[in-house]
N, CA and C atoms as an extended XYZ file, in Angstrom:
654
Properties=species:S:1:pos:R:3:atomname:S:1:resname:S:1:resid:I:1 pbc="F F F"
N        99.504      107.394       96.361 N   MET     1
C       100.385      107.524       94.706 CA  MET     1
C        99.706      106.516       93.916 C   MET     1
N        98.949      106.919       92.722 N   ILE     2
C        98.929      105.648       91.697 CA  ILE     2
C       100.242      105.179       91.502 C   ILE     2
N       100.138      103.599       91.267 N   PRO     3
C       101.227      102.826       90.575 CA  PRO     3
C       101.634      103.119       89.031 C   PRO     3
N       102.818      102.699       88.688 N   ALA     4
C       103.830      103.566       87.625 CA  ALA     4
C       102.963      103.059       86.445 C   ALA     4
N       102.543      101.788       86.542 N   ASN     5
C       101.949      101.079       85.244 CA  ASN     5
C       100.158      101.934       84.942 C   ASN     5
N        99.721      102.050       86.151 N   GLU     6
C        98.391      102.764       85.665 CA  GLU     6
C        98.926      104.205       85.365 C   GLU     6
N        99.667      104.794       85.753 N   TRP     7
C       100.102      106.056       85.339 CA  TRP     7
C       100.186      106.206       83.479 C   TRP     7
N       101.186      105.306       83.238 N   TRP     8
C       101.811      105.090       82.016 CA  TRP     8
C       100.316      104.423       81.141 C   TRP     8
N        99.260      104.304       81.908 N   ALA     9
C        97.956      103.408       81.328 CA  ALA     9
C        97.030      105.153       81.107 C   ALA     9
N        96.787      105.817       81.716 N   VAL    10
C        96.337      106.985       81.640 CA  VAL    10
C        97.150      107.666       80.458 C   VAL    10
N        98.568      108.121       80.272 N   LEU    11
C        98.839      108.408       79.376 CA  LEU    11
C        98.960      107.892       78.268 C   LEU    11
N        98.727      106.504       77.962 N   GLN    12
C        98.629      105.639       76.469 CA  GLN    12
C        97.075      105.722       76.213 C   GLN    12
N        96.131      105.817       77.054 N   HIS    13
C        94.655      106.116       76.713 CA  HIS    13
C        94.713      107.282       75.975 C   HIS    13
N        95.336      108.340       76.887 N   TYR    14
C        94.899      109.885       76.303 CA  TYR    14
C        95.810      109.884       74.942 C   TYR    14
N        97.011      109.458       74.760 N   ASN    15
C        97.416      109.677       73.407 CA  ASN    15
C        96.475      108.681       72.320 C   ASN    15
N        96.166      107.635       72.584 N   GLU    16
C        95.180      107.228       71.721 CA  GLU    16
C        93.803      107.892       71.489 C   GLU    16
N        93.565      108.295       72.584 N   THR    17
C        91.806      108.704       72.001 CA  THR    17
C        92.184      110.164       71.188 C   THR    17
N        92.972      110.784       71.370 N   ILE    18
C        92.883      112.456       70.749 CA  ILE    18
C        93.885      112.150       69.621 C   ILE    18
N        94.313      111.153       69.071 N   PHE    19
C        95.187      110.508       67.803 CA  PHE    19
C        94.144      111.491       66.594 C   PHE    19
N        94.689      112.307       66.028 N   PRO    20
C        96.171      112.845       65.615 CA  PRO    20
C        96.334      114.283       66.197 C   PRO    20
N        95.646      114.802       66.915 N   ALA    21
C        95.982      116.074       67.609 CA  ALA    21
C        97.225      116.214       68.423 C   ALA    21
N        97.991      115.179       68.850 N   GLN    22
C        99.187      115.431       69.905 CA  GLN    22
C       100.178      115.452       68.220 C   GLN    22
N        99.972      115.024       67.227 N   VAL    23
C       100.915      115.292       66.448 CA  VAL    23
C       100.672      116.578       65.491 C   VAL    23
N        99.550      117.026       65.641 N   VAL    24
C        99.006      118.609       64.947 CA  VAL    24
C        99.708      119.375       65.974 C   VAL    24
N        99.549      119.429       67.277 N   LEU    25
C        99.989      120.291       68.548 CA  LEU    25
C       101.692      120.135       68.172 C   LEU    25
N       101.933      119.101       67.957 N   TYR    26
C       103.659      119.086       68.079 CA  TYR    26
C       104.280      119.771       66.690 C   TYR    26
N       103.342      119.465       65.791 N   LEU    27
C       104.009      120.495       64.612 CA  LEU    27
C       103.889      121.587       64.745 C   LEU    27
N       102.766      122.244       65.409 N   LEU    28
C       102.574      123.602       65.963 CA  LEU    28
C       103.674      124.048       66.599 C   LEU    28
N       103.855      123.480       67.635 N   ALA    29
C       105.220      123.816       68.707 CA  ALA    29
C       106.358      123.679       68.008 C   ALA    29
N       106.703      123.227       66.862 N   MET    30
C       108.142      122.991       66.061 CA  MET    30
C       107.991      124.008       65.125 C   MET    30
N       106.666      124.385       64.502 N   ALA    31
C       106.519      125.855       63.636 CA  ALA    31
C       106.868      127.289       64.636 C   ALA    31
N       106.097      127.091       65.920 N   VAL    32
C       106.288      128.103       66.365 CA  VAL    32
C       108.067      128.359       66.811 C   VAL    32
N       108.711      127.338       67.025 N   VAL    33
C       110.003      127.478       67.914 CA  VAL    33
C       110.900      127.950       66.103 C   VAL    33
N       110.307      127.416       64.935 N   GLY    34
C       111.056      127.670       63.896 CA  GLY    34
C       111.026      128.826       63.393 C   GLY    34
N       109.695      129.520       63.428 N   ILE    35
C       109.449      130.895       63.227 CA  ILE    35
C       110.246      131.877       63.706 C   ILE    35
N       110.411      131.594       65.145 N   PHE    36
C       111.092      132.180       66.496 CA  PHE    36
C       112.398      132.413       66.059 C   PHE    36
N       112.952      131.321       65.531 N   ILE    37
C       114.258      131.113       65.274 CA  ILE    37
C       114.886      131.704       63.947 C   ILE    37
N       113.812      131.874       63.153 N   TRP    38
C       114.360      132.208       61.633 CA  TRP    38
C       113.994      133.641       61.633 C   TRP    38
N       112.770      134.296       62.105 N   LYS    39
C       112.336      135.588       62.192 CA  LYS    39
C       112.076      136.040       63.456 C   LYS    39
N       112.736      136.275       64.535 N   PRO    40
C       112.257      136.836       65.963 CA  PRO    40
C       111.779      138.506       65.708 C   PRO    40
N       110.899      138.386       66.515 N   GLY    41
C       110.407      139.662       66.764 CA  GLY    41
C       109.242      139.676       67.445 C   GLY    41
N       107.917      140.785       67.078 N   LYS    42
C       106.897      140.815       67.487 CA  LYS    42
C       105.673      139.533       67.470 C   LYS    42
N       105.539      139.533       66.014 N   ILE    43
C       104.715      138.377       65.269 CA  ILE    43
C       105.229      137.224       66.217 C   ILE    43
N       106.622      136.952       65.975 N   ALA    44
C       107.013      135.293       66.633 CA  ALA    44
C       106.666      135.273       67.874 C   ALA    44
N       106.674      136.444       68.471 N   SER    45
C       106.184      136.613       70.250 CA  SER    45
C       104.843      136.412       70.620 C   SER    45
N       104.185      136.942       69.424 N   HIS    46
C       102.886      136.786       69.625 CA  HIS    46
C       102.114      135.522       69.657 C   HIS    46
N       103.097      135.159       68.164 N   LEU    47
C       102.791      133.431       67.885 CA  LEU    47
C       102.879      132.551       68.966 C   LEU    47
N       104.209      132.659       69.722 N   ALA    48
C       104.560      131.588       70.748 CA  ALA    48
C       103.446      132.167       71.833 C   ALA    48
N       103.185      132.880       72.636 N   LYS    49
C       102.398      133.096       73.415 CA  LYS    49
C       100.938      132.562       73.081 C   LYS    49
N       100.180      133.013       71.695 N   GLY    50
C        99.291      132.332       71.402 CA  GLY    50
C        98.859      130.665       71.471 C   GLY    50
N       100.324      129.966       71.201 N   PHE    51
C       100.311      128.603       71.001 CA  PHE    51
C       100.152      128.023       72.728 C   PHE    51
N       100.856      128.800       73.304 N   PHE    52
C       101.020      128.498       74.956 CA  PHE    52
C        99.473      128.525       75.415 C   PHE    52
N        98.722      129.895       75.115 N   ALA    53
C        97.547      129.773       75.568 CA  ALA    53
C        96.796      128.830       75.028 C   ALA    53
N        96.585      128.040       73.728 N   LEU    54
C        96.134      127.233       73.234 CA  LEU    54
C        96.285      125.532       74.355 C   LEU    54
N        97.746      125.386       73.779 N   ALA    55
C        98.248      124.403       74.383 CA  ALA    55
C        97.553      123.785       75.865 C   ALA    55
N        98.286      125.077       76.536 N   PHE    56
C        97.796      124.972       78.320 CA  PHE    56
C        96.609      124.690       78.465 C   PHE    56
N        96.001      125.334       77.650 N   GLY    57
C        94.189      125.239       77.585 CA  GLY    57
C        93.766      123.823       77.437 C   GLY    57
N        94.489      123.309       76.403 N   TRP    58
C        94.174      121.821       76.235 CA  TRP    58
C        94.450      120.973       77.087 C   TRP    58
N        95.934      121.028       77.617 N   ILE    59
C        96.382      120.391       78.912 CA  ILE    59
C        95.397      120.294       79.787 C   ILE    59
N        94.994      121.592       80.406 N   GLY    60
C        93.876      121.466       81.468 CA  GLY    60
C        92.953      120.861       81.315 C   GLY    60
N        92.186      121.148       80.220 N   LEU    61
C        90.293      120.786       79.761 CA  LEU    61
C        90.824      119.290       79.353 C   LEU    61
N        91.639      118.759       78.319 N   VAL    62
C        91.247      117.547       77.759 CA  VAL    62
C        92.480      116.737       78.420 C   VAL    62
N        93.191      116.677       78.929 N   PHE    63
C        94.607      115.834       79.514 CA  PHE    63
C        94.073      115.668       80.859 C   PHE    63
N        93.893      116.674       82.074 N   PHE    64
C        93.530      116.632       83.380 CA  PHE    64
C        91.942      116.458       83.343 C   PHE    64
N        90.877      117.257       82.949 N   LEU    65
C        89.710      117.073       83.395 CA  LEU    65
C        88.963      115.917       82.564 C   LEU    65
N        89.127      116.122       81.363 N   ALA    66
C        88.181      114.876       80.519 CA  ALA    66
C        89.114      113.639       80.368 C   ALA    66
N        90.574      113.369       80.312 N   LEU    67
C        90.989      112.153       80.015 CA  LEU    67
C        91.711      111.304       81.258 C   LEU    67
N        92.080      112.627       82.552 N   GLY    68
C        93.045      112.071       83.628 CA  GLY    68
C        92.512      112.218       84.616 C   GLY    68
N        91.223      111.887       84.995 N   ARG    69
C        90.781      112.091       86.078 CA  ARG    69
C        91.284      111.031       87.030 C   ARG    69
N        92.146      109.673       86.415 N   GLU    70
C        92.658      108.616       87.658 CA  GLU    70
C        93.971      109.467       87.997 C   GLU    70
N        94.592      110.425       87.352 N   LEU    71
C        95.789      110.761       88.024 CA  LEU    71
C        95.391      111.596       89.303 C   LEU    71
N        96.303      111.660       90.165 N   PRO    72
C        96.438      112.167       91.505 CA  PRO    72
C        96.039      113.892       91.645 C   PRO    72
N        95.185      114.359       92.212 N   ALA    73
C        95.422      115.924       92.201 CA  ALA    73
C        94.919      116.365       91.082 C   ALA    73
N        94.032      115.544       90.003 N   HIS    74
C        93.865      115.935       88.732 CA  HIS    74
C        93.501      117.424       88.840 C   HIS    74
N        92.209      117.738       89.836 N   ASN    75
C        91.732      118.834       89.501 CA  ASN    75
C        92.799      120.115       89.549 C   ASN    75
N        93.772      120.135       90.867 N   ALA    76
C        94.426      120.988       91.119 CA  ALA    76
C        95.841      121.151       90.034 C   ALA    76
N        96.126      120.330       89.487 N   GLN    77
C        96.835      120.352       88.591 CA  GLN    77
C        96.102      121.114       86.968 C   GLN    77
N        95.010      120.560       86.482 N   ALA    78
C        94.060      121.309       85.837 CA  ALA    78
C        94.419      122.768       85.947 C   ALA    78
N        93.968      123.254       86.995 N   PHE    79
C        93.724      124.290       87.638 CA  PHE    79
C        95.087      125.552       87.437 C   PHE    79
N        96.297      124.675       87.532 N   LEU    80
C        97.423      125.269       87.267 CA  LEU    80
C        97.469      125.551       85.790 C   LEU    80
N        97.544      124.639       85.335 N   PHE    81
C        97.497      124.860       83.720 CA  PHE    81
C        96.590      125.252       83.212 C   PHE    81
N        95.147      125.612       83.511 N   LEU    82
C        94.539      126.530       82.821 CA  LEU    82
C        94.966      128.157       83.244 C   LEU    82
N        95.258      128.210       84.834 N   SER    83
C        95.800      129.238       85.004 CA  SER    83
C        97.122      129.868       83.739 C   SER    83
N        98.145      129.084       83.497 N   LEU    84
C        98.994      129.227       82.654 CA  LEU    84
C        98.419      129.544       81.386 C   LEU    84
N        97.458      128.940       80.748 N   ALA    85
C        96.751      129.593       79.463 CA  ALA    85
C        96.394      130.810       79.792 C   ALA    85
N        95.326      131.291       80.881 N   GLY    86
C        95.187      132.655       80.998 CA  GLY    86
C        96.009      133.514       81.109 C   GLY    86
N        97.385      133.324       81.705 N   LEU    87
C        98.327      134.015       82.233 CA  LEU    87
C        98.874      134.824       80.432 C   LEU    87
N        99.058      133.671       79.708 N   PHE    88
C        99.691      133.609       78.667 CA  PHE    88
C        98.828      134.455       77.594 C   PHE    88
N        97.418      134.258       77.657 N   SER    89
C        96.282      134.845       77.067 CA  SER    89
C        96.185      136.410       77.418 C   SER    89
N        96.850      136.423       78.587 N   LEU    90
C        96.774      137.911       79.247 CA  LEU    90
C        97.837      138.810       78.504 C   LEU    90
N        99.216      137.746       78.751 N   ASP    91
C       100.424      138.611       78.403 CA  ASP    91
C       100.155      139.062       76.741 C   ASP    91
N        99.290      138.122       75.756 N   LEU    92
C        99.184      138.365       74.437 CA  LEU    92
C        98.284      139.222       74.225 C   LEU    92
N        97.596      139.514       75.071 N   VAL    93
C        96.460      140.654       74.964 CA  VAL    93
C        96.741      141.984       75.310 C   VAL    93
N        97.792      142.198       76.531 N   THR    94
C        98.333      143.260       76.747 CA  THR    94
C        99.490      143.564       76.158 C   THR    94
N       100.125      142.666       75.303 N   ASN    95
C       101.287      142.761       74.901 CA  ASN    95
C       102.559      143.100       75.939 C   ASN    95
N       102.525      142.520       77.178 N   THR    96
C       103.648      142.890       78.064 CA  THR    96
C       104.921      142.201       78.105 C   THR    96
N       105.127      140.888       77.528 N   SER    97
C       106.497      140.352       77.672 CA  SER    97
C       106.871      140.348       75.807 C   SER    97
N       108.219      140.536       75.311 N   LEU    98
C       108.515      140.698       73.935 CA  LEU    98
C       109.875      139.075       73.872 C   LEU    98
N       109.185      138.279       73.471 N   PHE    99
C       110.319      136.828       73.464 CA  PHE    99
C       111.611      137.429       72.430 C   PHE    99
N       112.746      137.396       72.824 N   ARG   100
C       113.418      137.871       71.849 CA  ARG   100
C       114.897      136.775       71.955 C   ARG   100
N       115.234      136.606       70.598 N   MET   101
C       116.150      135.207       70.364 CA  MET   101
C       117.496      136.250       70.724 C   MET   101
N       118.324      135.541       71.457 N   PRO   102
C       119.628      136.148       71.911 CA  PRO   102
C       120.201      136.364       70.572 C   PRO   102
N       120.888      137.303       70.531 N   ASP   103
C       121.907      137.594       68.913 CA  ASP   103
C       123.014      136.749       69.015 C   ASP   103
N       123.823      136.261       69.989 N   ASP   104
C       125.052      135.557       69.781 CA  ASP   104
C       125.407      135.175       71.089 C   ASP   104
N       126.471      134.574       71.332 N   GLY   105
C       127.447      134.318       72.689 CA  GLY   105
C       126.459      132.987       73.039 C   GLY   105
N       126.918      132.602       74.359 N   TRP   106
C       126.608      131.358       75.044 CA  TRP   106
C       124.595      131.472       75.385 C   TRP   106
N       124.168      132.643       75.182 N   ARG   107
C       122.549      132.739       75.493 CA  ARG   107
C       121.971      132.298       74.414 C   ARG   107
N       122.563      132.573       73.166 N   LYS   108
C       122.027      132.238       71.602 CA  LYS   108
C       122.069      130.430       72.122 C   LYS   108
N       123.029      130.109       72.011 N   THR   109
C       123.621      128.511       72.400 CA  THR   109
C       122.571      128.110       73.218 C   THR   109
N       122.361      128.717       74.127 N   ALA   110
C       121.840      128.107       75.443 CA  ALA   110
C       120.206      127.616       75.125 C   ALA   110
N       119.826      129.037       74.175 N   ALA   111
C       118.643      128.739       73.957 CA  ALA   111
C       118.202      127.899       72.844 C   ALA   111
N       118.958      127.631       71.752 N   LEU   112
C       118.922      126.643       70.925 CA  LEU   112
C       118.933      125.314       71.202 C   LEU   112
N       119.761      125.233       72.126 N   THR   113
C       120.184      123.628       73.098 CA  THR   113
C       118.924      123.611       73.489 C   THR   113
N       118.234      124.365       74.242 N   GLY   114
C       116.977      124.555       75.080 CA  GLY   114
C       115.472      124.047       74.360 C   GLY   114
N       115.652      124.486       73.241 N   PHE   115
C       114.810      124.162       71.684 CA  PHE   115
C       114.400      123.064       71.710 C   PHE   115
N       116.001      122.728       71.010 N   GLY   116
C       116.137      121.279       70.578 CA  GLY   116
C       115.792      120.358       71.632 C   GLY   116
N       116.201      120.590       72.983 N   LEU   117
C       115.678      119.434       74.212 CA  LEU   117
C       114.439      119.212       74.303 C   LEU   117
N       113.569      120.497       74.270 N   ALA   118
C       112.590      120.465       74.206 CA  ALA   118
C       111.622      119.564       73.655 C   ALA   118
N       112.030      119.654       72.180 N   LEU   119
C       111.585      118.911       71.132 CA  LEU   119
C       111.581      117.903       70.965 C   LEU   119
N       112.883      117.059       71.642 N   ALA   120
C       113.427      115.951       71.582 CA  ALA   120
C       112.642      115.061       72.694 C   ALA   120
N       111.576      115.470       73.477 N   TYR   121
C       111.100      114.802       74.167 CA  TYR   121
C       110.494      113.170       73.477 C   TYR   121
N       109.741      113.275       72.410 N   PRO   122
C       109.542      111.971       71.980 CA  PRO   122
C       110.534      111.161       71.495 C   PRO   122
N       111.654      111.645       71.227 N   LEU   123
C       113.151      110.771       71.095 CA  LEU   123
C       113.294      110.055       72.084 C   LEU   123
N       112.921      110.210       73.178 N   VAL   124
C       113.472      109.688       74.746 CA  VAL   124
C       112.386      108.181       74.801 C   VAL   124
N       110.991      108.599       74.363 N   GLY   125
C       110.339      107.677       74.296 CA  GLY   125
C       110.644      106.422       73.419 C   GLY   125
N       110.999      106.702       72.075 N   LEU   126
C       111.470      105.925       70.855 CA  LEU   126
C       112.668      105.300       71.329 C   LEU   126
N       113.740      105.737       71.694 N   LEU   127
C       115.220      105.395       72.224 CA  LEU   127
C       114.677      104.312       73.489 C   LEU   127
N       113.715      104.348       74.156 N   MET   128
C       113.490      103.696       75.145 CA  MET   128
C       112.357      102.423       74.757 C   MET   128
N       112.292      102.594       73.483 N   GLY   129
C       111.312      101.214       72.985 CA  GLY   129
C       109.854      101.424       73.653 C   GLY   129
N       109.408      102.614       73.817 N   ARG   130
C       108.200      102.250       73.959 CA  ARG   130
C       107.093      102.484       72.578 C   ARG   130
N       106.326      102.292       72.634 N   PRO   131
C       105.258      102.272       71.642 CA  PRO   131
C       104.632      104.022       71.580 C   PRO   131
N       104.245      104.258       70.145 N   PHE   132
C       103.875      105.979       69.834 CA  PHE   132
C       102.767      106.400       71.209 C   PHE   132
N       101.967      105.360       71.862 N   SER   133
C       100.817      105.900       72.482 CA  SER   133
C       102.018      106.038       73.902 C   SER   133
N       103.168      105.603       74.142 N   GLY   134
C       103.666      105.794       75.243 CA  GLY   134
C       104.718      107.287       74.912 C   GLY   134
N       104.722      107.699       74.001 N   TRP   135
C       105.343      108.931       74.108 CA  TRP   135
C       104.846      110.200       74.629 C   TRP   135
N       105.878      111.116       74.854 N   ILE   136
C       105.231      111.982       76.230 CA  ILE   136
C       105.650      113.333       74.652 C   ILE   136
N       104.529      114.055       74.101 N   ILE   137
C       104.923      114.977       73.168 CA  ILE   137
C       104.491      116.588       73.510 C   ILE   137
N       105.535      116.977       73.146 N   PRO   138
C       105.376      118.672       73.198 CA  PRO   138
C       104.072      119.413       72.505 C   PRO   138
N       103.419      119.919       73.237 N   GLY   139
C       101.947      120.649       73.245 CA  GLY   139
C       100.631      119.671       73.326 C   GLY   139
N       100.965      118.325       73.543 N   ALA   140
C        99.719      117.582       74.160 CA  ALA   140
C       100.143      117.188       75.773 C   ALA   140
N       101.176      117.281       76.005 N   PHE   141
C       101.501      116.670       77.428 CA  PHE   141
C       102.133      117.886       78.102 C   PHE   141
N       101.552      117.897       79.391 N   PRO   142
C       102.437      118.766       80.539 CA  PRO   142
C       103.732      119.490       80.644 C   PRO   142
N       104.540      118.275       80.679 N   CYS   143
C       105.766      118.581       80.966 CA  CYS   143
C       106.586      119.044       79.869 C   CYS   143
N       106.439      118.509       78.719 N   PRO   144
C       107.301      119.165       77.723 CA  PRO   144
C       106.864      120.469       77.137 C   PRO   144
N       105.647      120.507       77.154 N   THR   145
C       104.941      121.915       76.992 CA  THR   145
C       105.790      122.844       78.078 C   THR   145
N       105.415      122.531       79.507 N   ALA   146
C       106.218      123.463       80.238 CA  ALA   146
C       107.509      123.923       79.868 C   ALA   146
N       108.140      122.659       79.829 N   ALA   147
C       109.809      122.952       79.280 CA  ALA   147
C       109.934      123.775       78.291 C   ALA   147
N       109.089      123.764       77.130 N   LEU   148
C       109.556      124.600       76.124 CA  LEU   148
C       108.945      126.209       76.753 C   LEU   148
N       107.915      125.972       76.988 N   ALA   149
C       107.415      127.431       77.929 CA  ALA   149
C       108.821      128.137       78.436 C   ALA   149
N       109.228      127.336       79.159 N   LEU   150
C       110.431      127.853       80.311 CA  LEU   150
C       111.547      128.292       78.991 C   LEU   150
N       111.949      128.082       77.908 N   VAL   151
C       112.710      128.406       77.066 CA  VAL   151
C       112.673      129.740       76.789 C   VAL   151
N       111.278      129.876       76.272 N   PHE   152
C       110.995      131.097       75.835 CA  PHE   152
C       111.300      132.173       76.830 C   PHE   152
N       110.517      131.532       78.219 N   MET   153
C       110.498      132.988       79.151 CA  MET   153
C       111.987      133.360       79.432 C   MET   153
N       112.859      132.429       79.307 N   ALA   154
C       114.215      132.889       79.683 CA  ALA   154
C       114.939      133.574       78.498 C   ALA   154
N       114.241      134.073       77.365 N   THR   155
C       114.635      134.986       76.505 CA  THR   155
C       114.190      136.166       76.979 C   THR   155
N       113.854      136.622       77.724 N   THR   156
C       113.100      137.830       77.994 CA  THR   156
C       112.823      138.144       79.510 C   THR   156
N       112.748      139.560       80.136 N   ILE   157
C       112.508      139.661       81.036 CA  ILE   157
C       111.867      141.187       81.316 C   ILE   157
N       110.155      141.100       81.718 N   SER   158
C       109.467      141.679       81.515 CA  SER   158
C       109.511      143.298       82.170 C   SER   158
N       109.627      144.303       81.996 N   GLU   159
C       109.863      145.745       82.400 CA  GLU   159
C       108.413      146.056       83.209 C   GLU   159
N       107.494      146.022       81.958 N   LYS   160
C       106.153      146.272       82.556 CA  LYS   160
C       105.154      145.239       83.127 C   LYS   160
N       104.458      145.287       83.708 N   ARG   161
C       103.301      144.180       83.952 CA  ARG   161
C       104.241      143.199       84.969 C   ARG   161
N       105.382      143.519       85.589 N   ARG   162
C       106.626      142.159       86.206 CA  ARG   162
C       105.676      141.609       86.827 C   ARG   162
N       104.634      141.770       87.403 N   TRP   163
C       104.279      140.897       88.229 CA  TRP   163
C       103.545      139.363       87.447 C   TRP   163
N       102.934      139.884       86.123 N   LEU   164
C       102.568      138.750       85.347 CA  LEU   164
C       103.759      137.929       84.554 C   LEU   164
N       104.769      138.291       84.428 N   TYR   165
C       105.765      137.791       84.036 CA  TYR   165
C       106.329      136.864       85.206 C   TYR   165
N       106.655      137.246       86.293 N   LEU   166
C       106.633      136.764       87.519 CA  LEU   166
C       106.215      135.230       88.041 C   LEU   166
N       104.530      135.602       87.756 N   VAL   167
C       103.645      134.455       88.231 CA  VAL   167
C       103.635      133.609       87.124 C   VAL   167
N       104.062      133.868       86.247 N   THR   168
C       103.961      132.748       84.984 CA  THR   168
C       105.123      132.096       85.015 C   THR   168
N       105.920      132.382       85.273 N   LEU   169
C       107.633      132.230       85.538 CA  LEU   169
C       107.296      131.025       86.838 C   LEU   169
N       106.723      131.460       87.750 N   GLY   170
C       107.250      130.888       89.181 CA  GLY   170
C       106.069      129.784       88.756 C   GLY   170
N       104.636      129.593       88.012 N   LEU   171
C       104.137      128.568       88.391 CA  LEU   171
C       104.926      127.485       87.343 C   LEU   171
N       105.547      128.450       86.215 N   LEU   172
C       106.239      127.215       85.365 CA  LEU   172
C       107.436      126.435       86.115 C   LEU   172
N       108.009      127.243       87.168 N   LEU   173
C       109.128      126.561       87.733 CA  LEU   173
C       108.503      125.556       89.072 C   LEU   173
N       107.342      126.034       89.385 N   LEU   174
C       106.475      125.002       90.342 CA  LEU   174
C       106.472      123.898       90.119 C   LEU   174
N       105.824      123.821       88.693 N   TRP   175
C       105.864      122.590       87.908 CA  TRP   175
C       107.433      121.572       87.747 C   TRP   175
N       108.456      122.603       86.970 N   ALA   176
C       109.462      122.044       86.252 CA  ALA   176
C       110.426      121.425       87.248 C   ALA   176
N       110.481      121.872       88.489 N   ILE   177
C       112.058      121.238       89.491 CA  ILE   177
C       111.499      120.851       90.266 C   ILE   177
N       110.580      120.467       91.536 N   PRO   178
C       110.379      119.723       91.888 CA  PRO   178
C       109.726      118.096       91.350 C   PRO   178
N       108.732      118.402       90.675 N   PHE   179
C       108.101      117.024       90.190 CA  PHE   179
C       109.254      116.018       89.863 C   PHE   179
N       109.899      116.469       88.958 N   PRO   180
C       110.882      115.176       88.145 CA  PRO   180
C       111.639      114.535       89.049 C   PRO   180
N       112.230      115.300       90.430 N   ILE   181
C       112.895      114.874       91.100 CA  ILE   181
C       112.073      113.937       92.535 C   ILE   181
N       111.168      114.353       92.714 N   LEU   182
C       110.323      113.831       93.489 CA  LEU   182
C       109.298      112.660       92.846 C   LEU   182
N       108.972      112.839       91.865 N   ILE   183
C       107.794      111.770       91.372 CA  ILE   183
C       108.021      111.328       90.020 C   ILE   183
N       108.103      112.266       88.879 N   GLN   184
C       108.410      111.488       87.713 CA  GLN   184
C       109.297      110.344       87.481 C   GLN   184
N       110.317      110.898       87.683 N   ILE   185
C       111.508      109.825       87.322 CA  ILE   185
C       111.540      108.642       88.337 C   ILE   185
N       111.564      108.997       89.686 N   PRO   186
C       111.831      108.040       90.828 CA  PRO   186
C       110.380      107.368       90.963 C   PRO   186
N       109.412      107.675       90.604 N   GLN   187
C       108.088      106.773       91.033 CA  GLN   187
C       107.444      106.130       89.745 C   GLN   187
N       107.523      107.339       88.132 N   PHE   188
C       107.139      106.520       87.094 CA  PHE   188
C       107.894      106.448       85.890 C   PHE   188
N       109.461      106.379       86.144 N   GLY   189
C       110.561      106.366       85.462 CA  GLY   189
C       110.244      107.124       84.299 C   GLY   189
N       109.465      108.340       83.849 N   ALA   190
C       110.207      109.206       83.016 CA  ALA   190
C       111.003      110.096       82.987 C   ALA   190
N       111.693      109.350       82.254 N   TYR   191
C       113.352      109.820       82.425 CA  TYR   191
C       113.169      111.276       81.652 C   TYR   191
N       112.460      111.240       80.297 N   GLU   192
C       112.051      112.397       79.752 CA  GLU   192
C       111.934      113.789       80.486 C   GLU   192
N       111.653      113.569       81.375 N   ASP   193
C       111.353      114.602       82.350 CA  ASP   193
C       112.616      115.301       82.825 C   ASP   193
N       113.549      114.594       82.841 N   GLY   194
C       114.967      115.436       83.356 CA  GLY   194
C       115.320      116.416       82.435 C   GLY   194
N       114.891      116.369       81.171 N   ILE   195
C       115.122      117.478       80.172 CA  ILE   195
C       114.208      118.804       80.722 C   ILE   195
N       112.879      118.752       81.209 N   MET   196
C       112.346      120.009       82.024 CA  MET   196
C       112.991      120.082       83.404 C   MET   196
N       113.523      119.571       84.049 N   LEU   197
C       114.241      119.737       85.002 CA  LEU   197
C       115.549      120.668       84.695 C   LEU   197
N       116.381      120.254       83.766 N   VAL   198
C       117.274      120.948       83.529 CA  VAL   198
C       116.894      122.535       82.748 C   VAL   198
N       115.802      122.304       82.026 N   LEU   199
C       115.443      123.729       81.405 CA  LEU   199
C       114.622      124.625       82.643 C   LEU   199
N       114.105      124.052       83.472 N   GLY   200
C       113.767      124.777       84.544 CA  GLY   200
C       114.906      125.231       85.071 C   GLY   200
N       116.209      124.958       85.712 N   VAL   201
C       117.375      125.495       86.156 CA  VAL   201
C       117.431      126.334       85.260 C   VAL   201
N       117.572      126.031       84.074 N   TYR   202
C       118.528      127.259       82.994 CA  TYR   202
C       117.198      128.511       82.977 C   TYR   202
N       116.368      128.206       83.044 N   ALA   203
C       115.158      129.639       83.006 CA  ALA   203
C       115.341      130.071       84.267 C   ALA   203
N       115.671      129.438       85.541 N   LEU   204
C       115.694      130.258       86.991 CA  LEU   204
C       117.152      130.862       86.654 C   LEU   204
N       117.922      130.566       86.414 N   VAL   205
C       119.307      131.138       86.182 CA  VAL   205
C       119.733      132.129       85.389 C   VAL   205
N       118.725      131.907       84.154 N   SER   206
C       118.571      133.330       83.531 CA  SER   206
C       118.055      134.233       84.016 C   SER   206
N       116.921      134.006       84.472 N   TRP   207
C       116.241      134.954       85.521 CA  TRP   207
C       116.992      135.811       86.220 C   TRP   207
N       117.579      135.167       86.992 N   LEU   208
C       118.559      135.577       88.191 CA  LEU   208
C       119.661      136.558       87.311 C   LEU   208
N       120.257      136.126       86.404 N   LEU   209
C       121.292      136.491       85.431 CA  LEU   209
C       120.784      137.527       85.155 C   LEU   209
N       119.786      138.017       84.568 N   ARG   210
C       119.193      139.408       83.968 CA  ARG   210
C       118.518      140.337       84.959 C   ARG   210
N       118.235      139.808       86.034 N   SER   211
C       117.734      140.505       87.146 CA  SER   211
C       118.756      141.518       87.650 C   SER   211
N       119.947      140.707       87.651 N   ARG   212
C       121.076      140.800       88.623 CA  ARG   212
C       121.704      142.475       87.191 C   ARG   212
N       121.689      142.180       86.004 N   VAL   213
C       121.789      143.091       85.545 CA  VAL   213
C       121.066      143.998       85.300 C   VAL   213
N       119.841      144.012       85.458 N   ALA   214
C       118.558      145.170       85.661 CA  ALA   214
C       118.872      146.174       86.699 C   ALA   214
N       119.276      145.436       87.849 N   LYS   215
C       119.480      146.026       88.749 CA  LYS   215
C       120.621      147.063       88.944 C   LYS   215
N       122.079      146.294       88.187 N   SER   216
C       123.193      147.080       88.411 CA  SER   216
C       123.100      148.614       87.208 C   SER   216
N       122.140      148.293       85.914 N   SER   217
C       122.009      149.283       85.249 CA  SER   217
C       121.040      150.573       85.941 C   SER   217
N       120.280      150.530       86.714 N   VAL   218
C       119.592      151.197       87.597 CA  VAL   218
C       120.570      152.325       88.515 C   VAL   218
């Protein structure tokens, strides 16, 4: 396992090298969320899937393959995120899933809270006194981008090409739930990844509840 100081050094070097790309990706993430909340529908859903195809592709190629080669199992992690980019691209082309903002009730509150938490990742770095190069930013880093994608995935359950939805959700959950508990928080002190863990559990519970409702209506 790579020492914590070396792990953070990789992240800081990445932030410094790609600047200002992380700012652009973060603004894109906020724009996608804003459009989805303000005017949900097919266009907002397509924009979200297009953003995740772009962001996960960037993370796989630039974060892991180009600038994160010192990270353990970086090839396997790159493959996972490039696979997610491909899955979101396929979903976009085939129009399989439609992300839908809940109209009201606890589901809408949970979705809005989830979006806020995912976008608040850099705030944790700021509050912990890290320099900008130590911030973990949605759109440019794997964990907050996966956390944001999980909130979107929790807003729908696909009726057609169900395998595509389940594989995408499964890969996101594979990253979101075990890693903060086993690695990110205890090994590296990346406490902001507690957000991803919470949103992973939220997406899993939402899927289970929606699946139960779908089965009972048959």
